[in-house]
C-alpha positions, -999 to 999 in steps of 0.1 A, spaced: 129 -562 -584 98 -557 -562 76 -551 -593 88 -584 -608 81 -603 -576 47 -587 -573 38 -595 -609 49 -632 -605 29 -635 -572 -2 -620 -588 -1 -642 -619 6 -673 -599 -23 -664 -575 -47 -660 -605 -35 -693 -619 -41 -711 -586 -75 -695 -583 -85 -706 -618 -72 -741 -611 -96 -744 -581 -126 -732 -602 -120 -753 -633 -134 -788 -633 -110 -803 -659 -76 -796 -675 -91 -786 -709 -114 -761 -691 -84 -748 -672 -65 -743 -705 -94 -723 -720 -95 -702 -689 -58 -695 -691 -61 -684 -727 -90 -661 -719 -75 -645 -687 -37 -648 -685 -28 -643 -721 -45 -609 -725 -31 -598 -691 5 -607 -703 0 -589 -736 -14 -558 -720 14 -557 -695 40 -554 -722 58 -586 -712 53 -603 -746 70 -590 -777 47 -581 -806 
C-alpha cells in the first residue's frame, strides 16, 4: 500500500512540475508522452 501511495505521489509530482514548465497544453501533452508514458511502461503498470 505504501508503494502505491509513493508511486502516485511521484507521478503526480512529475506531472505538476511539467505543467509549470510547459507554456501551452499541446506542449504539456508532448512532454507527458515523452516522460510519463515510458515511466509507466518500464514500471510494469501497463499490460503489453
